[in-house]
C-alpha atoms as an extended CHARMM CRD file, in Angstrom:
* protein
*
       200  EXT
         1         1  UNK       CA              0.2100000000        0.1100000000       -0.1850000000  PROA      1               0.0000000000
         2         2  UNK       CA              1.1070000000        3.4200000000       -0.8810000000  PROA      2               0.0000000000
         3         3  UNK       CA              1.0840000000        6.8210000000        1.0800000000  PROA      3               0.0000000000
         4         4  UNK       CA             -0.5550000000        8.1740000000       -1.9280000000  PROA      4               0.0000000000
         5         5  UNK       CA             -3.5160000000        5.0690000000       -1.4640000000  PROA      5               0.0000000000
         6         6  UNK       CA             -3.9690000000        6.4130000000        1.9920000000  PROA      6               0.0000000000
         7         7  UNK       CA             -4.2210000000       10.1110000000        1.3840000000  PROA      7               0.0000000000
         8         8  UNK       CA             -6.6700000000        9.9300000000       -1.8210000000  PROA      8               0.0000000000
         9         9  UNK       CA             -8.8040000000        7.1630000000        0.6580000000  PROA      9               0.0000000000
        10        10  UNK       CA             -8.7630000000        9.6050000000        3.0010000000  PROA      10              0.0000000000
        11        11  UNK       CA             -9.8380000000       13.1770000000        1.0370000000  PROA      11              0.0000000000
        12        12  UNK       CA            -12.2980000000       11.1110000000       -1.7210000000  PROA      12              0.0000000000
        13        13  UNK       CA            -14.1010000000        8.3080000000        0.4640000000  PROA      13              0.0000000000
        14        14  UNK       CA            -16.5510000000       11.1660000000        2.0050000000  PROA      14              0.0000000000
        15        15  UNK       CA            -16.5670000000       12.8740000000       -1.3150000000  PROA      15              0.0000000000
        16        16  UNK       CA            -17.8460000000        9.4920000000       -3.0810000000  PROA      16              0.0000000000
        17        17  UNK       CA            -19.8530000000        8.5720000000       -0.2940000000  PROA      17              0.0000000000
        18        18  UNK       CA            -21.6740000000       12.1490000000       -0.7140000000  PROA      18              0.0000000000
        19        19  UNK       CA            -22.7840000000       11.4710000000       -4.3510000000  PROA      19              0.0000000000
        20        20  UNK       CA            -22.6630000000        7.6180000000       -4.4210000000  PROA      20              0.0000000000
        21        21  UNK       CA            -23.7770000000        6.4510000000       -0.7010000000  PROA      21              0.0000000000
        22        22  UNK       CA            -22.9110000000        3.0870000000        0.4500000000  PROA      22              0.0000000000
        23        23  UNK       CA            -23.6990000000        1.0330000000        3.6640000000  PROA      23              0.0000000000
        24        24  UNK       CA            -20.7660000000       -1.6530000000        4.4070000000  PROA      24              0.0000000000
        25        25  UNK       CA            -22.2470000000       -4.9380000000        5.8220000000  PROA      25              0.0000000000
        26        26  UNK       CA            -19.8840000000       -7.8400000000        6.9410000000  PROA      26              0.0000000000
        27        27  UNK       CA            -16.5300000000       -6.6930000000        7.3180000000  PROA      27              0.0000000000
        28        28  UNK       CA            -16.2360000000       -8.7670000000       10.3510000000  PROA      28              0.0000000000
        29        29  UNK       CA            -16.2810000000      -11.7080000000        8.0110000000  PROA      29              0.0000000000
        30        30  UNK       CA            -12.7060000000      -10.6280000000        6.4840000000  PROA      30              0.0000000000
        31        31  UNK       CA             -9.5900000000      -12.1900000000        7.9280000000  PROA      31              0.0000000000
        32        32  UNK       CA             -7.3510000000       -9.2730000000        9.5950000000  PROA      32              0.0000000000
        33        33  UNK       CA             -4.4780000000      -11.6190000000       10.0420000000  PROA      33              0.0000000000
        34        34  UNK       CA             -3.7280000000      -12.7060000000        6.6720000000  PROA      34              0.0000000000
        35        35  UNK       CA             -4.4230000000      -11.4930000000        3.3050000000  PROA      35              0.0000000000
        36        36  UNK       CA             -7.1460000000      -12.4160000000        0.7820000000  PROA      36              0.0000000000
        37        37  UNK       CA             -8.2930000000      -12.6530000000       -2.6320000000  PROA      37              0.0000000000
        38        38  UNK       CA            -11.2940000000      -10.3640000000       -2.7590000000  PROA      38              0.0000000000
        39        39  UNK       CA            -14.0200000000      -11.6870000000       -5.3020000000  PROA      39              0.0000000000
        40        40  UNK       CA            -16.8830000000       -9.1380000000       -6.4500000000  PROA      40              0.0000000000
        41        41  UNK       CA            -19.7710000000       -8.9660000000       -8.7650000000  PROA      41              0.0000000000
        42        42  UNK       CA            -19.6700000000       -6.6040000000      -11.6660000000  PROA      42              0.0000000000
        43        43  UNK       CA            -22.0470000000       -4.5110000000      -12.3750000000  PROA      43              0.0000000000
        44        44  UNK       CA            -20.8630000000       -0.7780000000      -13.1520000000  PROA      44              0.0000000000
        45        45  UNK       CA            -18.1730000000        1.0850000000      -13.4780000000  PROA      45              0.0000000000
        46        46  UNK       CA            -17.9930000000        2.0760000000       -9.4900000000  PROA      46              0.0000000000
        47        47  UNK       CA            -17.6780000000       -1.3550000000       -8.1060000000  PROA      47              0.0000000000
        48        48  UNK       CA            -13.9620000000       -1.0370000000       -7.3200000000  PROA      48              0.0000000000
        49        49  UNK       CA            -14.0210000000        2.6950000000       -6.1510000000  PROA      49              0.0000000000
        50        50  UNK       CA            -17.1370000000        1.8060000000       -3.7710000000  PROA      50              0.0000000000
        51        51  UNK       CA            -15.3800000000       -1.7830000000       -2.6950000000  PROA      51              0.0000000000
        52        52  UNK       CA            -12.0220000000       -0.3580000000       -1.7410000000  PROA      52              0.0000000000
        53        53  UNK       CA            -13.7400000000        2.6430000000       -0.1230000000  PROA      53              0.0000000000
        54        54  UNK       CA            -15.9590000000        0.3490000000        2.0430000000  PROA      54              0.0000000000
        55        55  UNK       CA            -12.8530000000       -0.8390000000        3.2650000000  PROA      55              0.0000000000
        56        56  UNK       CA            -10.5320000000        0.9980000000        5.8510000000  PROA      56              0.0000000000
        57        57  UNK       CA             -7.9470000000        3.2100000000        4.3900000000  PROA      57              0.0000000000
        58        58  UNK       CA             -5.1150000000        0.9040000000        6.0030000000  PROA      58              0.0000000000
        59        59  UNK       CA             -5.9930000000       -2.3820000000        4.5400000000  PROA      59              0.0000000000
        60        60  UNK       CA             -3.6170000000       -2.9440000000        2.3060000000  PROA      60              0.0000000000
        61        61  UNK       CA             -4.9190000000       -3.5880000000       -1.3680000000  PROA      61              0.0000000000
        62        62  UNK       CA             -4.0760000000       -4.0630000000       -4.6040000000  PROA      62              0.0000000000
        63        63  UNK       CA             -6.4650000000       -3.8760000000       -7.5260000000  PROA      63              0.0000000000
        64        64  UNK       CA             -6.9210000000       -5.9260000000      -10.7030000000  PROA      64              0.0000000000
        65        65  UNK       CA             -8.2710000000       -4.0190000000      -13.4120000000  PROA      65              0.0000000000
        66        66  UNK       CA             -8.8670000000       -4.2620000000      -17.3560000000  PROA      66              0.0000000000
        67        67  UNK       CA             -5.7700000000       -3.2810000000      -19.2500000000  PROA      67              0.0000000000
        68        68  UNK       CA             -7.5780000000       -0.6670000000      -21.3750000000  PROA      68              0.0000000000
        69        69  UNK       CA             -8.3640000000        1.6410000000      -17.9000000000  PROA      69              0.0000000000
        70        70  UNK       CA             -4.3580000000        1.5330000000      -17.0600000000  PROA      70              0.0000000000
        71        71  UNK       CA             -3.6700000000        2.9090000000      -21.4340000000  PROA      71              0.0000000000
        72        72  UNK       CA             -5.7180000000        6.3790000000      -20.2470000000  PROA      72              0.0000000000
        73        73  UNK       CA             -3.4590000000        9.0530000000      -19.9730000000  PROA      73              0.0000000000
        74        74  UNK       CA             -4.5770000000       10.2510000000      -16.8590000000  PROA      74              0.0000000000
        75        75  UNK       CA             -6.6240000000        7.3350000000      -15.1370000000  PROA      75              0.0000000000
        76        76  UNK       CA             -4.0350000000        4.9620000000      -15.7960000000  PROA      76              0.0000000000
        77        77  UNK       CA             -1.4550000000        7.4990000000      -13.6830000000  PROA      77              0.0000000000
        78        78  UNK       CA             -3.7100000000        7.4080000000      -11.1550000000  PROA      78              0.0000000000
        79        79  UNK       CA             -4.7540000000        3.9330000000      -10.8850000000  PROA      79              0.0000000000
        80        80  UNK       CA             -0.9900000000        3.0280000000      -10.8470000000  PROA      80              0.0000000000
        81        81  UNK       CA             -0.4210000000        5.3940000000       -8.3360000000  PROA      81              0.0000000000
        82        82  UNK       CA             -3.1310000000        3.5630000000       -6.3760000000  PROA      82              0.0000000000
        83        83  UNK       CA             -1.5270000000        0.2440000000       -6.8540000000  PROA      83              0.0000000000
        84        84  UNK       CA             -3.7690000000       -0.9060000000       -9.7200000000  PROA      84              0.0000000000
        85        85  UNK       CA             -2.2340000000       -3.1970000000      -12.2060000000  PROA      85              0.0000000000
        86        86  UNK       CA             -3.6380000000       -4.1940000000      -15.6340000000  PROA      86              0.0000000000
        87        87  UNK       CA             -4.6750000000       -7.6590000000      -17.0480000000  PROA      87              0.0000000000
        88        88  UNK       CA             -5.3330000000       -8.5380000000      -20.5270000000  PROA      88              0.0000000000
        89        89  UNK       CA             -8.5100000000      -10.3810000000      -20.1780000000  PROA      89              0.0000000000
        90        90  UNK       CA             -8.6810000000      -11.7180000000      -23.8600000000  PROA      90              0.0000000000
        91        91  UNK       CA             -5.3320000000      -13.8380000000      -22.9130000000  PROA      91              0.0000000000
        92        92  UNK       CA             -3.1890000000      -15.9470000000      -20.5920000000  PROA      92              0.0000000000
        93        93  UNK       CA             -1.5770000000      -12.6930000000      -18.9450000000  PROA      93              0.0000000000
        94        94  UNK       CA              1.4250000000      -14.1160000000      -16.9820000000  PROA      94              0.0000000000
        95        95  UNK       CA              2.5340000000      -10.7720000000      -15.8710000000  PROA      95              0.0000000000
        96        96  UNK       CA             -0.6030000000       -9.5860000000      -14.5300000000  PROA      96              0.0000000000
        97        97  UNK       CA             -0.7630000000      -13.1000000000      -12.6560000000  PROA      97              0.0000000000
        98        98  UNK       CA              2.7920000000      -12.7990000000      -11.5220000000  PROA      98              0.0000000000
        99        99  UNK       CA              2.2560000000       -9.3040000000       -9.9780000000  PROA      99              0.0000000000
       100       100  UNK       CA             -0.9110000000      -10.6350000000       -8.2300000000  PROA      100             0.0000000000
       101       101  UNK       CA              0.7910000000      -13.4180000000       -6.7350000000  PROA      101             0.0000000000
       102       102  UNK       CA              3.4220000000      -11.1530000000       -5.5720000000  PROA      102             0.0000000000
       103       103  UNK       CA              1.3580000000       -8.7700000000       -4.0440000000  PROA      103             0.0000000000
       104       104  UNK       CA             -0.3960000000      -11.5860000000       -1.7630000000  PROA      104             0.0000000000
       105       105  UNK       CA              2.5340000000      -13.1700000000       -0.5960000000  PROA      105             0.0000000000
       106       106  UNK       CA              3.7400000000       -9.7980000000        0.7020000000  PROA      106             0.0000000000
       107       107  UNK       CA              0.6250000000       -9.5590000000        2.5210000000  PROA      107             0.0000000000
       108       108  UNK       CA             -1.8540000000       -7.3270000000        0.4050000000  PROA      108             0.0000000000
       109       109  UNK       CA             -5.2110000000       -8.2500000000       -0.1900000000  PROA      109             0.0000000000
       110       110  UNK       CA             -6.0210000000       -8.6520000000       -4.2350000000  PROA      110             0.0000000000
       111       111  UNK       CA             -9.5290000000       -7.3940000000       -5.3350000000  PROA      111             0.0000000000
       112       112  UNK       CA            -10.9020000000       -9.0240000000       -8.6410000000  PROA      112             0.0000000000
       113       113  UNK       CA            -14.0590000000       -9.2950000000      -10.6200000000  PROA      113             0.0000000000
       114       114  UNK       CA            -13.7740000000      -12.3850000000      -11.8020000000  PROA      114             0.0000000000
       115       115  UNK       CA            -16.5630000000      -12.0130000000      -14.3320000000  PROA      115             0.0000000000
       116       116  UNK       CA            -13.8630000000       -9.8960000000      -16.2190000000  PROA      116             0.0000000000
       117       117  UNK       CA            -16.5190000000       -7.3470000000      -17.4480000000  PROA      117             0.0000000000
       118       118  UNK       CA            -19.7400000000       -5.7270000000      -16.4900000000  PROA      118             0.0000000000
       119       119  UNK       CA            -22.9230000000       -8.0930000000      -16.4690000000  PROA      119             0.0000000000
       120       120  UNK       CA            -26.2950000000       -6.8710000000      -15.9570000000  PROA      120             0.0000000000
       121       121  UNK       CA            -27.5620000000      -10.2500000000      -14.0570000000  PROA      121             0.0000000000
       122       122  UNK       CA            -25.7520000000      -13.2510000000      -12.7130000000  PROA      122             0.0000000000
       123       123  UNK       CA            -24.6540000000      -15.9700000000      -15.2020000000  PROA      123             0.0000000000
       124       124  UNK       CA            -24.6860000000      -13.5820000000      -18.3340000000  PROA      124             0.0000000000
       125       125  UNK       CA            -20.8210000000      -14.1730000000      -18.5230000000  PROA      125             0.0000000000
       126       126  UNK       CA            -18.9230000000      -17.2780000000      -17.1200000000  PROA      126             0.0000000000
       127       127  UNK       CA            -16.2050000000      -16.2750000000      -14.2330000000  PROA      127             0.0000000000
       128       128  UNK       CA            -12.6230000000      -16.6630000000      -15.1560000000  PROA      128             0.0000000000
       129       129  UNK       CA            -10.1040000000      -18.9830000000      -13.3330000000  PROA      129             0.0000000000
       130       130  UNK       CA             -7.4180000000      -16.4140000000      -12.7270000000  PROA      130             0.0000000000
       131       131  UNK       CA             -8.7600000000      -15.1870000000       -9.1630000000  PROA      131             0.0000000000
       132       132  UNK       CA             -9.0990000000      -18.6760000000       -7.8520000000  PROA      132             0.0000000000
       133       133  UNK       CA             -5.3430000000      -20.0830000000       -9.1790000000  PROA      133             0.0000000000
       134       134  UNK       CA             -3.9110000000      -16.9640000000       -7.1820000000  PROA      134             0.0000000000
       135       135  UNK       CA             -5.8380000000      -18.0690000000       -4.1460000000  PROA      135             0.0000000000
       136       136  UNK       CA             -4.5940000000      -21.3580000000       -4.7620000000  PROA      136             0.0000000000
       137       137  UNK       CA             -1.0390000000      -20.6130000000       -5.6440000000  PROA      137             0.0000000000
       138       138  UNK       CA             -0.5970000000      -18.5150000000       -2.6720000000  PROA      138             0.0000000000
       139       139  UNK       CA             -2.8720000000      -20.3660000000        0.0180000000  PROA      139             0.0000000000
       140       140  UNK       CA             -5.1860000000      -17.8130000000        0.9410000000  PROA      140             0.0000000000
       141       141  UNK       CA             -8.7170000000      -17.6810000000        1.0360000000  PROA      141             0.0000000000
       142       142  UNK       CA            -11.3500000000      -16.5770000000       -1.3890000000  PROA      142             0.0000000000
       143       143  UNK       CA            -13.8380000000      -13.8020000000        0.1540000000  PROA      143             0.0000000000
       144       144  UNK       CA            -17.1030000000      -13.1510000000       -1.8960000000  PROA      144             0.0000000000
       145       145  UNK       CA            -18.0300000000       -9.6630000000       -2.3230000000  PROA      145             0.0000000000
       146       146  UNK       CA            -21.4270000000       -8.3900000000       -3.5240000000  PROA      146             0.0000000000
       147       147  UNK       CA            -22.0240000000       -4.7810000000       -4.5850000000  PROA      147             0.0000000000
       148       148  UNK       CA            -25.5620000000       -4.3800000000       -4.9080000000  PROA      148             0.0000000000
       149       149  UNK       CA            -27.4540000000       -2.0390000000       -7.3710000000  PROA      149             0.0000000000
       150       150  UNK       CA            -28.6910000000        0.2760000000       -8.5080000000  PROA      150             0.0000000000
       151       151  UNK       CA            -25.4140000000        2.4120000000       -7.8890000000  PROA      151             0.0000000000
       152       152  UNK       CA            -27.1310000000        5.1660000000       -8.9480000000  PROA      152             0.0000000000
       153       153  UNK       CA            -26.1410000000        9.1620000000       -7.9910000000  PROA      153             0.0000000000
       154       154  UNK       CA            -27.7090000000        9.5990000000       -4.4340000000  PROA      154             0.0000000000
       155       155  UNK       CA            -29.1950000000        5.9330000000       -4.4590000000  PROA      155             0.0000000000
       156       156  UNK       CA            -27.7590000000        3.8820000000       -1.4620000000  PROA      156             0.0000000000
       157       157  UNK       CA            -25.8600000000        1.1110000000       -2.8450000000  PROA      157             0.0000000000
       158       158  UNK       CA            -25.3060000000       -1.8260000000       -0.3340000000  PROA      158             0.0000000000
       159       159  UNK       CA            -21.5480000000       -3.3840000000        0.0170000000  PROA      159             0.0000000000
       160       160  UNK       CA            -21.5560000000       -6.9580000000        1.4020000000  PROA      160             0.0000000000
       161       161  UNK       CA            -18.5980000000       -8.7220000000        2.2390000000  PROA      161             0.0000000000
       162       162  UNK       CA            -19.0230000000      -12.5580000000        3.0960000000  PROA      162             0.0000000000
       163       163  UNK       CA            -17.5020000000      -15.3850000000        4.9140000000  PROA      163             0.0000000000
       164       164  UNK       CA            -13.8790000000      -16.5290000000        3.3770000000  PROA      164             0.0000000000
       165       165  UNK       CA            -13.6270000000      -20.0730000000        1.9930000000  PROA      165             0.0000000000
       166       166  UNK       CA            -10.3250000000      -21.4420000000        1.1280000000  PROA      166             0.0000000000
       167       167  UNK       CA            -10.2230000000      -23.5360000000       -2.4230000000  PROA      167             0.0000000000
       168       168  UNK       CA             -8.2940000000      -27.0980000000       -1.7150000000  PROA      168             0.0000000000
       169       169  UNK       CA             -6.5280000000      -28.7460000000       -4.3070000000  PROA      169             0.0000000000
       170       170  UNK       CA             -4.9080000000      -32.6050000000       -4.5470000000  PROA      170             0.0000000000
       171       171  UNK       CA             -2.3010000000      -31.6160000000       -6.7160000000  PROA      171             0.0000000000
       172       172  UNK       CA              0.6390000000      -28.9870000000       -6.3690000000  PROA      172             0.0000000000
       173       173  UNK       CA             -0.5920000000      -25.9670000000       -8.4930000000  PROA      173             0.0000000000
       174       174  UNK       CA             -4.2760000000      -27.1990000000       -9.0350000000  PROA      174             0.0000000000
       175       175  UNK       CA             -5.9940000000      -27.7860000000      -12.5870000000  PROA      175             0.0000000000
       176       176  UNK       CA             -7.7980000000      -25.6160000000      -14.9450000000  PROA      176             0.0000000000
       177       177  UNK       CA            -11.0230000000      -27.3890000000      -13.9780000000  PROA      177             0.0000000000
       178       178  UNK       CA            -10.6690000000      -26.5700000000      -10.2210000000  PROA      178             0.0000000000
       179       179  UNK       CA             -9.5490000000      -23.0590000000      -10.9990000000  PROA      179             0.0000000000
       180       180  UNK       CA            -12.9460000000      -22.9960000000      -12.8940000000  PROA      180             0.0000000000
       181       181  UNK       CA            -14.9320000000      -24.5330000000      -10.3180000000  PROA      181             0.0000000000
       182       182  UNK       CA            -13.6800000000      -21.9820000000       -7.5330000000  PROA      182             0.0000000000
       183       183  UNK       CA            -14.2380000000      -19.1400000000       -9.5000000000  PROA      183             0.0000000000
       184       184  UNK       CA            -17.8990000000      -20.4310000000      -10.4310000000  PROA      184             0.0000000000
       185       185  UNK       CA            -18.3690000000      -20.9740000000       -6.6820000000  PROA      185             0.0000000000
       186       186  UNK       CA            -17.0460000000      -17.5750000000       -5.1080000000  PROA      186             0.0000000000
       187       187  UNK       CA            -19.1580000000      -15.7070000000       -7.9000000000  PROA      187             0.0000000000
       188       188  UNK       CA            -22.0920000000      -18.0510000000       -6.5070000000  PROA      188             0.0000000000
       189       189  UNK       CA            -21.4220000000      -16.9930000000       -3.0080000000  PROA      189             0.0000000000
       190       190  UNK       CA            -21.1930000000      -13.2950000000       -3.8760000000  PROA      190             0.0000000000
       191       191  UNK       CA            -24.7220000000      -13.0550000000       -5.7480000000  PROA      191             0.0000000000
       192       192  UNK       CA            -25.7180000000      -15.4770000000       -2.9350000000  PROA      192             0.0000000000
       193       193  UNK       CA            -24.7840000000      -12.4070000000       -0.6330000000  PROA      193             0.0000000000
       194       194  UNK       CA            -27.1650000000      -10.0800000000       -2.3330000000  PROA      194             0.0000000000
       195       195  UNK       CA            -29.8080000000      -12.3490000000       -2.7380000000  PROA      195             0.0000000000
       196       196  UNK       CA            -29.8860000000      -12.6020000000        1.2430000000  PROA      196             0.0000000000
       197       197  UNK       CA            -29.4260000000       -9.0190000000        1.7800000000  PROA      197             0.0000000000
       198       198  UNK       CA            -32.3340000000       -8.3640000000       -0.2450000000  PROA      198             0.0000000000
       199       199  UNK       CA            -34.9020000000      -10.5650000000        2.1380000000  PROA      199             0.0000000000
       200       200  UNK       CA            -33.9090000000       -8.2030000000        4.9720000000  PROA      200             0.0000000000
């Protein structure tokens, strides 16, 4: 985590909350003594912003974002200053995977959106297995995160952190099938959090 991130979080969180208010639930579920891979649903461009501001600014976190964002002149510079790194969603991006694994092994949490793109509803896009591969190779839990709707100007959004679970594999590094299975599961759990919250 950079000093820039902490200052940015301190200054910008109240401003974001003023225009895109959010309420945080289940933060107590997230382990504080070890890093985790936070896996959220993705329906809006504000998802990453709201999830990060839902966490305390002292929590070390790196964000995996689509490469296209990192290529935008000012936005790319800002994201890099905040510790975000890009991933090429159309290919096996080994550089992004290595960056993510190193970040987790260095004690930082990792925020990813396994669906890889914005989706209207559950099931529109099958999650990618990369998040599960990173969790398996680093031996850390996966935490489902649900960012509710509507994410509209001056409308309340509920951010829900679920209980962690640890993916297991019989082989040393896991298989593509196992990565896919756990990616499907963590996204299923994220949407389940939303359904449970909407019932309250």
